[in-house]
C-alpha positions in Angstrom: -67.8 91.3 34.8 -70.0 88.8 36.7 -68.5 85.4 37.7 -70.5 82.2 37.9 -70.8 80.2 41.1 -68.3 77.6 39.9 -65.8 80.3 38.8 -65.9 81.9 42.2 -65.5 78.5 43.8 -62.5 77.8 41.7 -60.9 81.1 42.8 -61.5 80.2 46.4 -59.9 76.8 45.9 -56.8 78.4 44.5 -56.7 81.0 47.2 -56.7 78.3 50.0 -54.4 75.6 48.4 -53.4 73.8 51.6 -56.9 73.3 52.9 -58.1 72.3 49.4 -55.2 69.8 49.1 -56.1 68.3 52.4 -59.8 67.8 51.4 -58.8 66.4 48.0 -56.4 63.9 49.7 -59.2 62.7 52.1 -61.7 62.3 49.3 -59.0 60.6 47.2 -58.4 58.1 50.0 -62.1 57.4 50.4 -62.7 56.9 46.7 -59.6 54.7 46.4 -60.7 52.4 49.2 -64.3 52.3 48.1 -63.6 51.4 44.5 -60.6 49.2 45.1 -62.3 47.4 48.0 -65.5 46.9 46.2 -63.8 45.6 43.0 -61.6 43.3 45.1 -64.5 41.9 47.0 -66.6 41.3 43.9 -63.6 39.7 42.1 -63.1 37.3 45.0 -66.8 36.4 45.0 -66.7 35.9 41.2 -63.6 33.7 41.6 -65.3 31.5 44.2 -68.5 31.3 42.0 -66.4 30.3 39.0 -64.5 27.7 41.0 -67.8 26.2 42.2 -69.1 26.1 38.7 -65.9 24.5 37.3 -65.6 21.9 40.0 -68.5 19.8 38.7 -67.0 16.7 40.4 -68.4 15.6 43.7 -65.2 13.9 44.8 -61.5 14.4 43.8 -59.3 11.3 44.4 -55.6 12.2 44.9 -52.5 10.5 46.3 -52.5 10.4 50.1 -50.8 13.5 51.5 -51.1 15.4 48.2 -54.4 17.3 48.8 -52.4 20.6 49.4 -51.0 20.2 45.9 -54.5 20.1 44.5 -55.2 23.4 46.3 -52.1 25.0 44.6 -53.1 23.6 41.2 -56.7 24.7 41.3 -55.9 28.2 42.8 -52.7 29.2 41.2 -51.8 26.6 38.5 -48.5 25.9 40.3 -46.7 23.2 38.2 -46.9 19.8 40.1 -46.3 16.2 39.2 -47.6 13.3 41.3 -49.3 9.9 40.6 -51.9 7.6 42.1 -51.3 3.8 42.4 -51.5 2.1 39.0 -54.7 0.2 39.9 -56.6 3.2 41.3 -59.5 2.8 38.9 -60.0 -0.9 39.8 -59.8 0.0 43.5 -62.5 2.6 43.1 -64.8 0.2 41.2 -64.1 -2.5 43.8 -64.9 -0.1 46.7 -68.3 0.7 45.1 -69.2 -2.8 44.1 -72.1 -2.9 46.5 -73.4 0.5 45.4 -72.8 2.0 48.8 -70.8 5.0 47.5 -72.9 5.7 44.4 -70.2 6.4 41.8 -71.9 7.3 38.5 -68.9 8.5 36.4 -65.1 8.6 36.8 -62.6 10.6 34.8 -58.8 10.3 35.2 -56.4 13.2 34.7 -52.6 13.2 34.4 -50.3 16.0 35.5 -46.9 16.9 34.1 -44.8 19.9 35.0 -42.6 21.4 32.4 -39.2 22.9 33.1 -37.7 26.4 33.1 -35.1 25.5 30.5 -34.4 25.7 26.8 -36.4 22.5 26.2 -39.7 24.3 27.1 -41.3 27.6 26.1 -41.8 28.3 29.8 -42.6 26.4 33.1 -46.3 25.5 33.2 -48.7 22.9 34.5 -49.8 20.4 31.8 -53.0 18.5 32.3 -53.9 15.5 30.2 -57.6 14.7 30.2 -59.4 11.5 29.2 -61.6 12.9 26.4 -63.9 9.9 26.3 -64.9 10.0 30.0 -64.2 13.6 31.0 -67.3 15.6 32.3 -65.4 18.4 34.0 -63.1 20.0 31.5 -64.5 18.8 28.2 -67.7 20.9 28.1 -65.7 24.0 28.9 -63.1 23.2 26.2 -65.9 22.6 23.6 -67.5 26.0 24.3 -64.2 27.5 23.2 -63.2 25.1 20.4 -66.7 24.1 19.2 -65.1 20.7 18.3 -63.1 17.9 20.0 -59.5 18.5 21.1 -57.3 16.4 18.8 -54.2 14.4 19.8 -51.1 16.6 19.4 -53.0 19.8 20.1 -53.0 22.0 23.2 -55.4 24.6 24.4 -54.2 27.4 26.7 -55.5 28.8 29.9 -56.4 32.5 29.8 -53.1 33.7 31.2 -50.7 31.4 29.3 -48.8 33.3 26.6 -49.6 32.3 23.0 -52.3 32.6 20.4 -54.4 30.3 18.3 -52.2 28.9 15.5 -48.9 29.4 17.4 -46.7 26.5 18.3 -45.4 26.0 21.9 -42.5 23.7 22.7 -42.4 21.4 25.7 -39.4 19.0 26.1 -38.2 20.0 22.6 -41.5 18.9 21.0 -43.8 21.4 19.3 -47.5 21.6 19.8 -50.0 23.7 17.8 -52.3 25.9 19.9 -55.9 25.1 19.2 -57.3 28.1 21.2 -57.5 30.0 24.4 -60.0 29.4 27.2 -62.1 32.1 28.9 -60.9 33.5 32.2 -61.9 31.6 35.3 -60.0 33.3 38.2 -58.5 29.8 39.1 -55.3 28.0 38.4 -56.9 26.7 35.2 -55.9 30.2 33.8 -52.2 29.2 34.1 -52.7 25.6 32.8 -52.2 24.0 29.4 -54.7 21.2 28.5 -54.2 18.2 26.2 -55.4 14.7 25.8 -53.8 12.0 28.0 -52.5 10.3 24.9 -50.7 13.5 23.9 -49.3 13.9 27.5 -48.0 10.3 27.5 -46.3 10.7 24.2 -44.7 14.0 25.5 -43.4 12.1 28.6 -41.4 9.9 26.3 -39.8 12.9 24.8 -39.1 14.2 28.3 -37.1 11.0 29.0 -34.2 12.4 27.0 -34.0 15.2 29.6 -35.2 13.7 32.8 -36.3 10.4 34.2 -40.0 10.3 34.5 -42.5 7.6 35.7 -44.8 8.2 32.7 -42.1 7.0 30.3 -42.3 3.5 31.9 -46.0 3.4 32.4 -48.2 5.7 30.3 -51.3 4.7 32.2 -50.4 6.5 35.3 -53.1 8.8 36.7 -52.6 12.0 38.9 -56.2 12.5 40.0 -59.6 10.9 39.4 -62.7 13.2 39.3 -65.8 11.3 40.5 -69.4 12.2 39.8 -72.0 10.6 42.1 -75.4 9.3 41.2 -78.3 11.5 42.3 -79.3 11.2 45.9 -75.8 10.3 47.2 -74.0 12.5 49.7 -70.4 13.5 48.7 -69.3 13.8 52.3 -70.4 10.3 53.3 -69.1 8.9 50.0 -65.6 10.4 50.5 -65.5 9.1 54.1 -66.5 5.6 52.8 -63.8 5.6 50.2 -61.2 6.8 52.7 -62.3 4.0 55.1 -62.0 1.3 52.5 -58.8 2.6 50.8 -56.9 4.3 53.6 -54.0 1.8 53.4 -53.7 2.0 49.6 -52.2 5.5 49.3 -55.4 7.1 48.1 -57.3 10.1 49.6 -60.8 11.2 48.6 -61.5 14.9 48.9 -65.1 16.1 48.5 -65.0 19.2 46.4 -67.6 21.1 48.5 -65.2 21.0 51.4 -62.6 22.7 49.2 -65.0 25.3 48.0 -66.3 25.9 51.6 -62.8 26.4 52.9 -62.2 29.0 50.2 -65.5 30.7 51.0 -64.6 31.0 54.6 -61.4 32.7 53.7 -63.4 35.0 51.4 -65.8 36.0 54.1 -62.9 37.0 56.4 -61.2 39.1 53.7 -64.5 40.7 52.6 -65.2 41.6 56.3 -61.8 43.2 56.6 -62.3 45.1 53.4 -65.8 46.4 54.5 -64.4 47.4 57.9 -61.6 49.4 56.3 -64.0 51.2 53.9 -66.3 52.2 56.8 -63.2 53.4 58.8 -62.0 55.5 55.9 -65.6 56.8 55.4 -65.9 57.9 59.0 -62.5 59.6 58.7 -63.5 61.4 55.6 -66.7 62.7 57.1 -64.9 64.0 60.3 -62.0 65.6 58.4 -64.3 67.2 55.8 -66.6 68.6 58.5 -63.7 70.1 60.5 -61.7 71.5 57.6 -64.7 73.0 55.9 -66.0 74.5 59.2 -62.6 76.1 59.8 -62.4 77.4 56.2 -65.9 79.0 56.4 -65.0 80.5 59.8 -62.0 82.2 58.3 -64.1 83.6 55.5 -66.9 85.1 57.5 -65.8 88.6 56.5 -65.7 87.6 52.9 -69.2 86.3 53.1 -70.3 89.4 54.9 -69.0 91.6 52.1 -70.8 89.4 49.6 -74.0 89.8 51.6 -73.6 93.6 51.7 -73.1 93.6 47.9 -76.4 91.8 47.5 -75.6 88.1 47.6 -78.5 86.1 49.0 -78.1 83.3 51.5 -78.9 80.8 48.8 -76.1 82.2 46.7 -73.6 81.8 49.5 -74.7 78.2 50.1 -74.4 77.4 46.4 -70.9 79.0 46.3 -69.7 77.0 49.3 -71.2 73.7 48.0 -69.8 74.4 44.5 -66.3 74.6 46.0 -66.8 71.3 47.9 -68.2 69.7 44.7 -65.1 70.6 42.7 -62.8 69.4 45.4 -64.7 66.1 45.8 -64.9 65.6 42.0 -61.1 66.1 41.6 -60.3 63.8 44.5 -62.9 61.1 43.7 -61.9 60.8 40.0 -58.2 60.5 40.9 -58.9 58.1 43.7 -61.1 55.9 41.6 -58.5 55.8 38.8 -55.7 54.9 41.3 -57.9 52.3 42.9 -58.5 50.6 39.5 -54.7 50.7 38.7 -53.9 49.2 42.1 -56.4 46.3 41.6 -55.1 45.6 38.1 -51.4 45.5 39.3 -51.6 44.1 42.9 -55.0 42.3 43.0 -53.9 39.0 41.5 -50.7 39.0 43.6 -52.6 39.7 46.8 -55.2 37.0 46.2 -52.4 34.5 45.3 -50.8 35.2 48.6 -54.1 34.7 50.4 -54.8 31.5 48.3 -58.1 32.9 47.0 -59.4 32.8 43.4 -59.6 36.1 41.6 -61.9 37.0 38.6 -62.4 40.6 37.6 -65.9 41.6 36.7 -66.8 42.6 33.1 -65.5 46.0 31.9 -69.0 47.5 31.9 -69.5 46.5 35.5 -66.1 48.0 36.4 -67.1 51.3 34.7 -70.4 51.4 36.6 -68.7 50.7 39.9 -66.3 53.5 39.1 -69.1 56.0 38.4 -70.9 54.8 41.6 -67.7 55.4 43.6 -67.3 58.9 42.3 -71.0 59.7 43.0 -70.8 58.3 46.5 -67.6 60.3 47.3 -69.0 63.5 46.0 -72.3 63.1 47.9 -70.3 62.3 51.1 -68.5 65.6 50.7 -71.5 67.6 49.8 -73.7 66.2 52.6 -71.0 66.6 55.2 -70.3 70.3 54.2 -73.9 71.3 53.8 -74.5 71.9 57.5 -71.5 74.2 57.8 -72.5 76.1 54.6 -76.0 76.7 55.9 -74.8 77.9 59.3 -72.3 80.3 57.7 -75.0 81.8 55.4 -77.2 82.5 58.4 -74.6 84.6 60.2 -75.8 88.2 60.9 -74.3 90.8 58.5 -73.5 93.2 61.3 -71.6 90.6 63.3 -69.5 89.6 60.3 -68.7 93.2 59.3 -68.1 95.0 62.5 -64.4 94.1 62.8 -63.6 95.3 59.3 
């Protein structure tokens, strides 16, 4: 009975389980790092791109000393509550009276953090937007709702538990869920949005449980998003605002600075990921070359017998490469699968620790990256082992058989 090349290769793999296991492990590590590293890097890039798109404001005005809180809200949706001076809108208009700053539009937002108690479905960041002036959140909401958000309704970030038609409870008051937003990779995914009127009414309900500034003054604002007129520089405008209002408890943060800071962190992490992938690739090439050379060296007699029985050099090369192909295929498929599982489980936690946005690519892109990872791993193994296979096939029959 004649055996095919792949059947013979399978028998050789089973005959040398330790060496085969070592090669599978190396290829697994390479495929794991290649796929997981590539997906992580692409997810971070997608998160930064999404953040840049969502932050349509040129300047964010926050209470002085609270700019780190804006970082945590935008990146992780961490529940926070803080307020600007009551006359902040008038102060901003007064600062731009001569047109030096170039304010075109302003939209206030109000924050309210819920509690981890029976009064609320769960702790979450609530953001009240001014629907009449908003230019940042409103277009995004309307792409999901295809209508205006009504008073008394809430719309959920992608990661907030709940479905359209459900009712969520905050401070013992129920709110119907109007819909769910698309994923952004930012803290918006863990945020609940409503109108400022709804948020102010909710604060009055919260007064029964805790004292809150909004219950005394429903006009309080947490942050003001500022859009500049064309031709004005956000850096100069933010500096001018800070110079005029530095003693009023107001701090102007230009959004590009925030995005650039995140991008710098992304570049560092991406560089480390690429360096690790290259290191593992070099390790894989060296180990595969050494192990396969040792394996073929031990099987010189076997290959000599096959030559005596009529096997051509091409047949021996195909047999050796078929063995490597099967080993690399097993290791790369398993490594890619484990890499995907690791990204799904630990990716968001790692990026939250690093304070970076995280947005997974579309499923079709993930599948293509997985296939590319498997192909790259298999080709690495085949090309590395090819030289040893060719050298072994060229050995003289007499030299390989004389010690039998």
